[in-house]
N, C-alpha and C positions, 0 to 999 in steps of 0.2 A: 688477540696478541699473537704475533709470529714468534717463532723460537728465537730469532736474532734479537728482536725487541726485548723479550723476556731476559735473555742472557745479558744484554747491556744494562737493563734495569737492575738486575741482581748484582752485577759487577759494581754499578754505581752505589748501591746500598752498602755493599761490602766495604768499599773505600770510605764511605761516610762513617760507618761503624768503627773502622780502624782509626780514622782521624779523630773520632770522639774519644776512643780509648787512649790515644797518645797523650791527651791533655787531662786525663782523669787519674786519680789515685787508685790504690789497691782496695778491693772489696774483701771483707772478712772471709767469704767463701773461697775466693781465689787464694788467699793466704793459707787457709786450712788445707786445701788440696795440694798446695806447694809443699807444706810440711809433711803431708802423707806420702808425697812422692819421694821424699828423702828418707822415709822409713817404711819401705814396702812390706806388705804382709799379704797372706792369702785372701784376706777380706778386711773390711774396716767396719767400725761400729755403725757408720752411716750408710754403708752399701758395699757392693762388690768392688774389686780392685781396679777396674778399667780406667777410671779417671786418673788415679794416682799413677798407673802405668803409663798412660798417655803423656801426662805432665813430665814424668821421669824421662821418657824418651825424647820429648821436646827439649827438656833441660840439657840433655847431652848434645843436642844440635845447636843450642843457643848460648851455651856457656852458663846455664842456670839463670838466665835473665828472665825474671817473671814478666817484665814489660813486653818482651818479645813473645814469650810463651802464650800469653793471653790473646795475642793477635790471631792465633789459630782459630779462635772461636767464631769470629765473623766469617772466616772461610768455611767453617763447618755449617754456619747458617746458610751460606750460599749453596752448599751441597744439599742441605735438607730441602730448601725451597726448589732447587732444580729437580730433585727427585719427585717432589710433590707435583711439579709441572708435568714431568714425563708420565707419572701415574695417571693424572687426570686426562692427559692426551691419549693414553693407551686405552682408557675406558670410554671417553667421549670425544671431545674436540678441543681445539685451541681456545675457543671462546670461554668454555667452562674452565679450562686450565688457567686462563688469565685471571678470572675472578678468584680462583683458589690461591694463586700466588699473591695477589693483592691483599686478600683477607689474611693470609698467613703472615705476611710482613707488616700488617697493621696491628697484629695481635700484641698486646703488652707483654705477655709471658714469653713470646718468641723473641721479641726485641731485647728483653732483659737477658735471656739466655745466650743471645748472640754476642753479648759484650761482657759475659761473666763466665769464668772457668767453672765448669760443672758437668754433671753426667747427662743431662737431658738432651743437649744438642747432639753428641755422638750417638746416643741411643736412637734419636729420631732419624738420623742419617741412615743407620743400619736397618732399622725397621721399615723405613720407606723404600730402601733398596730391595729388601725382601719382598715387600708388597708389589713392587714394580716387576721383579723377576717372576712372581707367580701370575701377575696380571697378563703377562705376555704368553703364558702357556696354560690358560684356564681350561681349555678344551681337552687337553690331554696332559697327563703327568709326564714331564720331561726332566732333563738335567737341571732346568731352572729351579725346580722345587728343592733340590739339594743345595743349590746356591742360596736359596732363601733360608734353609736350615742353618747354614754357616753364618749368614748375616744376622739371624736372630740370636744365635749363640754368642756372637761378638757383641751384639747389643745388650745381652743379658749380663755381660761383664761390666756394664756401666749402670744399669738399673735392672733389678730383678723383675720389674713389671714387663720387661720386653718379652718374657716367655708367654705373655698373654697372646701375642701374635701367633705363637705355635698353636695355641688352642683355637685361634681364629681360622687358621688354615686347615686344621683337622676338622673343625666344624664344617668348613666348606666342602671337604672331601667325604663327609659322613655317608652320603648315598652310595658312592663308589666303594667305600669300605664295607658297608652292609651287603653290597652285591659281590663281595669277596674279590674285587679287582686287585690283582697282585701288586701292580705298580703303585696304586693308591695306598695300599697297606704299608708298603716299604717307605713311601714318602711320609706317611703319618709317623711311622717308627723313627725315621730320621729327624722329623720335626720335634719329637718329644725327647728322644734319647741324646741327640747331639748337644742341645743346651744343657742337659743334665751332666754330660761329660765335662763340658766347660766349667760348670758350676760345682763340681765335686769338692774342690779345695775350699771355695768360699762357704758352701753349705756345711762342710765339716767344721770349719772355723766357727760359724754361727752356732752349730750344735754344741760345741764345747762350752759356749757361754749361755746355753739355754735361750737363745735369741731367735725370734721368728722374723726374718728380715723384711718380707713384703708387708707384714702387718705392722711393723714398727713397734714391736713390744714383745712380751713373753706369751706363753701359752695361756697364762691366767688372764691377760688383758685382751686376748684375741677376739672375744665376743662382747666386750663391754661397750655399749653405746654411750658416748659422752654428750649428754644433752646440754651440758653447760657450755660446750665449745661450738655448738652448731651455728650460732650467730656469727661468731668470729670466722669459722670456716666458710660460711656463705659470703661474707664480706671479702675474704681472701680470694675466693673463686672469681668474683666479679672484678676484683682488682687485677687478677692475672689475665682474664679473658674479656675484660671490658663489659659494661652493662648490656649493650646491645647484642654483641656476639655471644655473651654468656647465656642469655635467654635463647639465642638461636641454637646453641648446642642442646639445651634441654628439649626444645620443640622438635628439632631435627632428628634427635635420637628416637623419639616416640614415632614421629612421622615415617621414618625409614622402616620401621617394623611393618607398618601398614602397606607401604609402597613396594617392599621387597618382592612381593608376589608378581609384580608386573614385568620385571626384566632380570636377566642374569647378572647384569652389571650392578643393579641395586642389591641383589642377593650377595654378591661378592663384597660390596661395601658394608652390608650388615654384618657379614662374617668377620670383617676386619675390626669393626668398632664395638660389637656386642660384648665380648669378654672384657675389654678395657673399660667400656661404659658402665657395666655392672660393678666392676671392681672399683671404679671411681665413686660410685654411690656408696659402696661398703666403706671405703676409706673415709669418705665424708662423714659417715655416721659414727665411726670410731675415733674421729679426730686426727687422722693421719694427714700425710702430704698428698693432696689430690692432684697436684700438677703433673706428675709423670703419666698416670692413667688417663687423665683428661686430655693431655697432649696427644697420646696415642689415638684417642677416639675422635679428636677434633677434625683432623684432615679428611677422613672418610665421610664424616657428616657434612662438612663444607662442600666436598665434591658432589655429594648427593643433592644438597640444596641448590647449588649452582646449576646442576644438570636439570633438576626438576623445575626450577623457576626461570630458566633462561628464556623461555618463550612467553613468559608473563610480562604484561605491560609495566607492572610496578617494580620489576626486578632492578632496572638501572637506578631508579630513585631510592628504593629501600636499601639496596646494596651500597650505594654511595653514602647514605646517611650512616649506616652501621660501620662502614669502614672509617668514615670521618670521626665517629665517636671513639673507635678503637685507636685511631692515630692520636687524638687528643689525650686519651688515657696513657698511651705509650710515651708521649712527650712529657707528661707529668711524672710518670714513673722514672724516666731517664733523668729528669731534672732532680728529683728527689735522690736518686742513686748518686748523681754527681755531688750533691751536697753532703751526703753521708760519707762518700769516699774522701772528700776534702776534710771532713771532720776527723777521720781516722788518721790522716797524715798530721793534723794539728795535735792530736792526742799523743802520737809518737814523738813529736817535737817536744811537747811538754815533759814527757817521760825522760827524754834525753837531757833536758835541762835539769830535771830533778835528780838524775843519776850523779850529777857533779857534786851534789850535797850529801851523797851517801858516804859515810865514813868507811875507810878501807877495813877489811877483815881478812883473817887468815883463810885462804882458799878462794877469796873473791866474793863479791856480792851476787845476788840473783834477783830475778824479777818474778812477781806473782800477779796474775790477773784474775778478775772476778769470774770470767767465763771464757769459753773456747774462742769466741769471736775476738775478744780483746787480746787474748794470748796469741792467737794466730797473726793478727796484724802487727803486734809488737815484735813477734819473732822475725818477721820480714825485715824490719828496720834494725833489729838488734842481733841479726844472725852473725855467727862466728865462723871462722875458717876451720877451727878445730872440729874434727868429726867426733861426736860423742853420742851415746844413747839418749842422753837427756835432751829434751827440747830447749830451745833458747829462752823460752818463757814458760812458766808453769801456771796451771790453774790451781785454785785452792783445793786442798785435800778433802775428799768426801767419799763416804761408802757407796754412794750412788754413781753409776757410770752414765754420763750423758753425751760423751764424745770420745774420740780416740785418745784424747789426753788422759782419760782414766785408765788406759791400758799401757801408756808409755811410762818409763821410769820417772819418778817424782822426787821432789826434795824431801818428802816424808818417808821415803823407802829406806830400809836398811839393806846393806850389802854384806856378803859373807866376809869374815875376817878372823884371823887367829888372835887378834888383839882383844884383850878383856876390856869390855866397855864399861863395866861397873864392878867395883871391888866387892860388892855384896852379892851380886848375881853373876858369879863366875861362869855359870853355864851358858850365859848369853854370849854368842859368838859373832853377832851382827853389829855393825857400826853404821852410823849415819854421817856421811861426809859433810853435810850441811850444818851440823851443830856448831853454834857459835858464830855463824855468818850473819851479815846484815842483808836486808832485802828492801825492795820497793814493792808496795802493793797498790794496784789500781782497781778501784771499784766505787760503787755508789754508797756502800756502807761496809763497815768492818764485820766480817763473819766471825763466829765464835772460834773457828779453827785457826784464825789469824790472831785474835786477841789472846788466846791461851798459849800460843806457841812462841811468842817473842817477849823478851824482858821489858821492852819499852816501845811504844808506838806513838808517833805524833804526825799530824798532817803537814804536808809540804806545799802542795799546790792544789788549787781548785780549777776544774775544767768545765766550762759551761757548754752544754750541748744544744743543737738547734731546736730540739723539741721541748726545751725548758728545763730538762733534768740536768744534773751535774755529776761529774766524777771527781774523785779526790785521789791524789797521790799521797800515800802514807809512807813514812820512813819507819821501818821495822828493824829494831836492833836486837842482836844476840838470839838467834833461833835456837829453840830447844824442842825436841820431839814431844808431842802431846802424850800425856799418860794414858795407859791402856784402860 
């Protein structure tokens, strides 16, 4: 493929993705980041602040139109694929780069992230830009290495796993560092220290909660292998990377270790994918989200396989079959995504109808959802113009924090007041402004925290889901705080 052909190919794909998005509803992940963008913080329970900051900035340009904001992600997909093309061209040739671009755009995980607001696509753009900058000055440490340090630092604001590329470049410079080459030592220092400077606020925020962000848990769960989830994690891996390309990643990662001795280009690719590859294995064993680390390792491995197999007779046939399998997987994934997005719009419509049957109460009624996905989607459709610390829709109160909703003000919280809330406990100075209000609850079943908090609860509407399950909208009357 020539560069002009690749450019037109990627532009066409970008228009197709934008066209697909125009006719699709909002995904829960998109709604969640939109909510975070309206409540900026040094970090979030689900990761660093980069995605929320980006959405917040785009909201200022688009008048807070979520439909327009999410069109930026197909454009980010174009940028990521173009960087992958340039990286493969700088290391090998246009034939290898063509196979890399085709494989990347056939990947189910890549296609899904190109049409869904999230941190993976911006992270991939910045990390590939960093790799491209270093690839152009592998022979001698130049200003490009410091550009790479800045790119990795920006990528780390979207996913903490991006710092693995800092380790990759330091690993590549290890010989020069051991030989006490001054420029290499300074470059390594920049690669390590600059991301830490960018992440000071997010890491301090995580430390205040005792949270280990990259491991997705606490210090206690850091080394616990979850054998019960290994089957599910394996199925999820092949869902994201397709059956054929998924096996290709495993085989290519091992093969690259053996082949790295043969050329400097292979050593560079090994340095890029080794930290991310090993981290993906660790995350797989502890039951975490394997997609970020696997996405970082995927492109270097595909570049190696394309370069190594380009002269093999079976390459066109095998490559076409694997890409075809990935395209089918992508089509099925996007079809399922479209069905689910339509389902969420229907659920919001049902909630809107049910809200008309909610009796008026002093202070107004409020909405509660079973989990963060439901609450985020409903918040988009029930957003208010009044700026308040409370989210438009709440999740059920729980001592366990599973999303940013657990850190935002809730209907169960007390606020400071000089008003005596109880004539017997006059030392209590806090009041709950939601006491006595009515609410709607959306969920598959009634949790105890809802049953015990309202004077009367009755079902209003049943919502059938595509997977056979159903949700129920419950009318909840006269909220009272749960006893301690």
